[in-house]
N, C-alpha and C positions, 0 to 999 in steps of 0.2 A: 673618806670622802672623795666625792667622783671625779678624778683628775681631768684638768682642760685638757681638749683633744688640738693640739699643734697642728701649724697652718700646714707643715710639710706633710703630715698626714694626710690633711683634709687636701691639699691636693694631689695627692697620690690614689685616696677613694675617688675624686674626680675624674682624673685622668684612664683609672681602671675604666668606671663606669662610661664615658664617653669610648673608649675601646671596645669594651662588649657592645654597648650599642651602635656603632659603626660596622661591626662583626655581623650582628644579626638584620641591619639595613642592606646591607650590603650584598648577604644571601640570595641570590638568584633560583629561579623555578623555571627550567627548561622543560622542553618538550618534544618527544619522539611518536613518531607513529610512521610503521613499517610503510604501509600501504600509501597515506597521503602524505608525507613527507619527504627531504630530499635533504641529504649532507650539502652543506656550504660553509663559509665562514660566516653567513649572516642567522645561519639558522637556529631553530631551539624555541621560537615564539607560538603564542598559538598560533597564530596565523600561521606560521613559517617551520612547521616543526621538524625536526631532524629525521632521517629515517634509520638511523646504526644507534643506537645504546650507547655505544663505545664513542663514535665523533661528539655527544652530548655530554661525556664524560671528559673528554680532553678538552672540552670550551671549560669545563666546571672549575671552581675554583674549592678550596675545602670549604665546607657550610652548606655549599648547595644541595638542590634536590632536582632531581629529573623525574618527570612522570612519562609513563610510557604506554599508547597505548594496546589495546590485546593485539594478539598476533604471535608469528615463530620470527625468531631473530636469530639470525647466523653469522656466520665469521664476515666480519666486515673487511680483510686483508691486512699481508702484514705493514703495511704502509699507514693503518691509524693504529695498529696495535700493540702499545707502549712495554709492552709483554716481550716482544721480540725486540729485546738488548742482549747484549753480553753480562754472563752472569744471572739473567735468569731465562731469556732464547726459551720461552715457553708459550706456545702461542694459544691463545685466548680469548674465546667470544668475549668477555666482559673482561677486561684487565683493570683495576683500580691501583694507583699506585703512588704509594707516597701522598696522599690526600685524605682529606673524610668528605663521604658523599653519602647521601641517602639518593636510594632507588625504588620507585611503586611504579606496580605495575597495575595492568588489569581497568585500564581506563577506557572508552567507547569515546574517539574525539567523535564530536569538539568539543564533546561536555567534559571537563580537565578538572571541575572542581567534586565530583562524587566516582568511586569506581563502580562498574557493572556489576552487581551482583552474580557471583558464579563465575567470574571471569578472570584467565589467569594470563598474562604473559608470559609467552613462552622463547626460554632461550637452549636453542636447540644446537649440539655440537656437532651434530651430524656423525657421531663417533670416530671425530678425526683429531680432538685436540680437545683441552679441558673445557669447562663450561664457563666458568669465573672464578679470579685471583684477585687476591686481596694482599698485597705485601709491602711490609714497610724495609726499607734499603740502609733510612737513618733513622731511626726511633728518636735519638736524643735532639733531633729539630724538628723532623716530619712526621708527625704521629700517622697513621692511618688506621680507617675504621670504614666499614660499611654499612647499611642498615638498606634490608634488600625486604621488599612486602609485595604478595600477592603477583610470585612469579612461581614456575614451573621450569628447574635446570634437567636437561634429557639430554641423555644419547653423546654423556661427555666422556672420555677415554684419553687418559696418560697410561705410556708406555714407557719403562726402563731403555737404556740401550744394552748391546749385546758385550760392549766391554767396558773395566772402568773401575773406579773405585765403590765402595756401597751406594751415594749419593748418585751416582751416574748411573748405577743399572736399577737402582729403586724407583719405583712408582708412588705417588701419597695426591689422593684427593681427586677423582676423576670428574665429580659434578663442580666440588669447590675446594679450593686451596685456600685455607688463609696463614699466612704465614706473619707472627710478632701484627698482628691487627686484628684490632678489636671488630665483633662480627656481631651484629644483630638481624634475625631471620624471623619475620612474621608471613604467616599464610604462604613459606616458600614448602614446594615440592619436588624432589630430589629419584629421578626415574632413571633407570635402564643404563645408569652411569658407569663407568669401567674402572679401577687402577690397575694396572697389570706391569709386574716386575719382569725385568727383560729377560733374555733367554739367553746366555751366557755360556762361554767353551771354560769358563774360569771354573772355579770346585763349585762354588755356589752359584745360584739362579739371584735374581734380584726380587726384592722384596715388593710388593701390592700394597699399601693400606689406605682405606677411606674410600671403595667405590663411590659412595656421593658425595662424602665432603671427610676433610681433615681440616682439623683445626693442631697448631703448634707454635709453640714459643709463649714465653710469660709474660709478653705481650697480650695476647689472645685470650679477651675477655669475651666469650661468647654468651648471647643469649637467644633461648629460643622458645619460640611460642606459636603454637598451630603451625608444627612440620611434620611432615613425610617423609622416609625413607624406605622408599619402595622398588623393589628388585634391581638392586644395585650387587655389583661384584667386583671384592677383591681376589688378584690372583698372584701367586709369587708365581714366577718366572721359573724354565730348566737352567740344570746346571749341572757341571761334570760329575761331582761328587753327590751334592744334593740340591734340592730345589729351595725357594727363597721362600720364607713367611708370607702367610696370608694374612691382614688385618682389619679389623672391620669394616664387612660387608656395606652394611650402613655405613657409617661414618664413625671419626676417631677421633683422639687428642692425644697431643704428647708434649713433652718436653716444658710443662708448667702453662699451660692452657690450664683454664676456669670455662666450667659449664654450668648454667641456669636455664632452668626453662619450664617450661608447661604443656600440656595438651600436645604428644609427642605420638607418632603413629612409626616402628622401626619395622616393616615387614616385608618376608621373602627374599632377603639380602641373603649373599653367599661368600664365606671368606676359605678360599680353597689354595692349599698350600703346593708349591712347584713339585715339577717329578724331576727322574732322574735316572738315565740307564748306569750311574754308580749304585755304590751300594746305597746311597740316601743318608748316610750320616759322616760329619765331621767333626771330630773330638766331641762327641757327645749332641750336637746341635743338627736338629732337623728340620723338615720342610713345615711346622705346624700351621697349622688351620687355628687362627684367637680372633674368637668374639664375630660369630658369621652376622651379627645386624650390628654390636657395640664392641669396639676395643678401645679401651680409656689407660691412660699414663705409659704405655708398654716401654719396655727399657729397648726396644727391638728398633731403634731411628738414627743407628750408625754412630753417637755421639757417649752412650753410654747412661743418658740422663732419662728419667721417666720423671715422676712425680707431676700428675693433673688431678683433676677434682673436678667434681660435674653431683648439681642438687637436678634432681630431676623430678616433677611429678605429672600427676594422669597422664601414665606413658604405657604403651602396649607395645611390647618385642614379643614378634609371633611369627612363625614358621620361617624361622632364620637358621642357616646351617654352617658351621665350621669344621673344614673336613682336613684332615694331614693330608700330602701329598704322599707318593709314592718313592719308591727307591727300587734298584732290583734286589736287593738282601733287606732294609728297614723300612718299613712305614715311618708316617711322622704324627705326631700327638696331634689331638684337636682339643681345646680347649673352649668353654663358654660357646655352646648353638646358638646362645639371646645375645650374650654380653661376657668380655673378659675384661678382666682390670688385672694391672700387676703394675707394683711400685716397689723402692730401694728401701735400705737401710737409709740414705742419705736424702734421698727423694719419695717422700711420702704419697700413694695416692689413695685416694677417697672416694665413694660410690655411696650413693643416698637417692633410693628410689621409692617416691611415695606415692601413693593410690596407681599402685601398677600392674600391670595383667602381662606375664611372660609366660606363653602357651605354646605347645608345636614345633619347639623349637630344637633343635638336633648337632649335638657334637658326634664326630663319625671319625674316628682312629682309623689312619692310612693303612689301605691292606700292600701287603707283601708276603716275602716269605717268613721273614719275622717280623709282624703285624704289631701296630702300637694300640693301647687302650686311649679311650675319649676321657675329658675330665667335663663334669657340669654341663649337661643336657642343655640348661636352661641359665645357668649364671655359673661362671667362675671364678677365682682371685686365687691370684699368687701373691704374697704377703702385700696385699691390700687392703684396706678398711669399706666395709659395707654395711650400710643399713639398710634393710627392707622394712617397711610399716606399711600398714592396709597392703598389702600385695595380696595376687593369685598366683602361686607357679606350678602348675599342672599341665600335665599331658607332652613334657618334654622327657628327650630319650638322651643318653651316654652309649653310643654304641662302638664295639672295639670294630678293629679291621678283621679282613679274612686273613690268614694265615695259608700257608703253602702247605704243602703234603708230604710226609717224610719226618724224618727223625731231626731235630732241632730248628722245626717250623715253631713258630708261637700265633696261638688265635689271641687277639687283640679284644679285651675284656674293658672295662668300664668303673669311676668312682665318682659317683653324685649325680642319680637321672635328673633329677632338680637342679641340687646345688652344689657344687664344690667348693671348699675355703681352706686356704695353707699358709702355713706360715713355716715355711725352712729357712729361715737367716736369721737374724736380729732385728728385723723391720718393726716397727711401731706397729699392732693391728688391732683394728676392735672390730669384733664384727656382730652384728646384732637382725636379728630377727621379731618384730613385734607385729601381733595383729596381721598374720601370713598364713594362706593355706598352701602346704605344701602336699599335693594330692594328682595321683596316676601318674608318675612320671615312672621312668624304666631305666636299668642297665643291662644291655645288652652285651653277650660275646657275641664275637666274630662266627663267621658259618666254616671255616675250617680249620685247620692249625692245631696243635698241640695244646690243650688247656692246661693254663698254672695255675693253683686256687691263688684264690686274691680280687681285690675289687667286689663293688656292690656299693650300697646305700642308695636304695631304691630312690629315697625322696632326699636325704642331705648325706655327706659326708666331710669331718674335717679330719685334715691331715698333718701333724708337726703340733708343734710347741703355740697351740694358740688356744683360745679360751672364748668361743662362742657364747653370744645370752639369747634365747630362746625365748620368747613370753607372751602368752597367747599365742599358742599357733595350733594349726592344725595338722598334724600330718594323718593322710588317707590313701589306699588301696595303691600305693607305689611298691612298685615291681622289681626282682630279679630273676633272670630269667635261666642259669644255670647253678647244677646244685653244690660249684666250685666259690659263687660268691654268696657274701654275709651282709645283714644287715638291711633287711626291706624296707626301714623306715629312716633309720638314724644311722650310721657305723662313723666310730672313732679308730682313724690308724695313728698307729704307734710310731710309725718310720717318717724322721729320722727322732724325734722325739712324740711323749706320748701329751695328746690334748685332752683338756677337762673341758665338759662344756653341760652350762645351767640348762636345765629346761624347767619351765616355772607356769601355772598356770593353763597346762597343756591337754589336748586331746590326743590318743595315737588309735587309732582304727582302722582294722579291717585289712590289717598286714597278713593275709592267710594262703598265698598264691602258691607257697614252694614248702611241701610238707616238713615239717621241723626247724622250719629257719624263722629268727626270733627279730621282732621290729626293731630294738635297739641291742648295736652288737658294740661293746666297747673290748679294744684289745690289748692285751694286757699292759699292764700302766698307767693306760687312759682312765677319767672319770667321768661318770655320768652324778649328777648334781640334781635332784627331780625334787620338786617345792610345789605339790598340789596340781591334780591331773587326773585324767580318766584314761583307761586301758580299756577298748571294747572292741569285739572280733578279733581279734589278732589270735595266729595259731597260737603262737609264747610272745609272751611281749617282750621279754630279753633275755641276755646268755648270762646274768647272775648266777654265777655258781659252778658255771660249768667249767671245764679246764682250761688253764690258761686266763680267764676272763679277768676283764680291768674289774673296778671297783664301780659301786652302785651307792650313793645315798639316798636317805630320802624316800627311797621303795613305797615305804609303809603311808605318805601322803595320797599316792596314784590309788582311787578307786579303781574298780575295775566291773565291769557292765557287759553284756551279751553285745547291745547297740550303741551306737553314740546318737542315734535320731537325727542322721540329715535329712534333707528335702530331698533332692535329687541328683544321689551322688554318683560319677562316673560319666561317661560321654552319652548322648552328647550336652548334656546340659551343664554338668561337674559343678554341679550347684551346692557347697557345702553349708550352708546356710541352717540352723540346727531348726528341727520341729518343735512344735509346743509343747511336746511329751518329752525332752530330749534329758537325759540325765544330767547333762554337762551346765544344766540350767542354774542359777544361783547356790555355785558351790567354789567359786572363785574367793573365797574370802581372806581379807589380808592386798589383794591389789590395789596397787596405785592406778592403773592404766584407766583413764576416764574414756576413752572411745572403741569400737569397733573396727574390723576392717571394712565396713562401710561408711566410719564416718558419724557412726549412727551413738549417740550416749549412753555408755555403761548403767546397771543400777548401782544403787548402793551396796548389793551383794554380786559383783559381776559373774556371768556366766564363765563358763572353763572353754579353752580353744579360742578361735579366730573372731567370732561371730557373738554376737549378743540378742536374743529371742529378739523379734519385734519386726515396726515397720522396717523394712531395708531404707536407707538413707539414698535422697537423690543427687547424691553426688556423684556416680558413676554415670545416669541416664545422664545426666547434663554434663556429662564432660566436654563433649566436643561437638554439641550438636551450633553452639554459637558461632562457628565459625563457617557458615555456609557460605559467605560472602568470598571464600578462596576456597569454595570447591570441596570441602571437606564432606564425608558422608555421616550420616547422626552415627555413634558408637555408644553402647551401652554397655557393661560387665556380664550381665546373663540377655 
């Protein structure tokens, strides 16, 4: 029997309802117009808008909304900047401190009811300070959140100090920094922002992270929708013995931050490690370049914690560069030209990308007398989980640095032209690629220095005690450029422990660029478990049976044909849909995967590889078109 509700409970419910209604009723809309407005105690109405966003935000209480006319907004001065206080002291064009506000740009005064098509409000930091800072100084009592729509953040720059501890010499979030603040970005463009580590006389230079944006803290719940990161940079500073790390040229997250979103473009960003006139190495640490486009969950944040997550869809990560710095003796490593993710055993990190294009990225090892290798031209993970679903990883490069001349010099090599995954610790790690094309990627050695055999995996390399699952994948035309490199398509590296890789319903084709090289290469102790697939056009399919080779199971379940039957492979189209006469059609008996890499339904008996023959889905063609109100251009997969 239902129990009667007590009068005390009714009073509590009524009081809560009244408080909620009151908060909503008291929320105020304020208006800003850089051309027709003026700052003052009475500004913010439609008739008398404020002139600067910061002044309107200072007048606002939690829950208020600020509507901003199109135009360019610059720094309003320290007198109205709440970030210029002890403990923060970070001059910022827009500072949101200990309050919850919504800022919507792109309006055309006096029309404040609808935004102008294609219009963006521009926050221009003039390369002198940060663009936006959302910071929570007392999360237990005054939560901070920022919703930002229809805004371009450009020319932000933060630079670390020339001396002091890690936090003093490091710099994060040139365009935007969110510290323990929830952030929702919709129709936002980050362009030409920089985070620059301090140049010091200490052993190490300062770290630079998140040229476009950096999100940190367990309260940093971040939502991204129709967001572009274009031409942003993260630079490590110079140091006496080694430079600083560079992380996430486009954006990055650490320390418990959680990211979700869709319709995201990360293009033309750079993470460049710092330099040094010293050796370039301090107890094994070097000035690594980590994630030219994106850096997730990195442990390099001063307090030894990592542990962040992201789940992003309809994302393109293209033409980004991660480059290791240079010292007098040692070059630094590069991880993830497009994306780098790192976790710890107690602070797991996971990255999920769906409906993704990862193309044209480069991980470039630092040049020096002893040059460094590069890992993962498109994507690199270290002790982190990765799910790529309905993705294309094409035309990425892992390029070793140029070494010196003479005895003892090292030429840089690389691992994983498209993707590198590794597990060298006890961290819990899961790696899955499903409905993914990995094609036309390459591992390249440096131009000079002594070459030591090792490296390879033109498409993908897996290192250490890790067990990736690859199902309905297409590996095609991946390359290695030196006889000392191995594994044109996939390489299993058995150091410090051997990996096991499950390859199911796959197509591995057209890996014949180096005479005598196999498409699949398993080092001693490592294992390829094969289950139903197709080899086509490879010079040599596997290194099975070679001296010192690892173990292959299920080789008999893979068919072998002269051609895989792709529509238009290689540049400029990189079109790995299968033709109607392909031998991969209707050979995936037993597969439970219901969609292909276009989002198209698979037949009762699926095709092998990433594509199901038939009409391509409109999923990718439609992915970016509906955002024209924020100035996006139409984008399609091919």
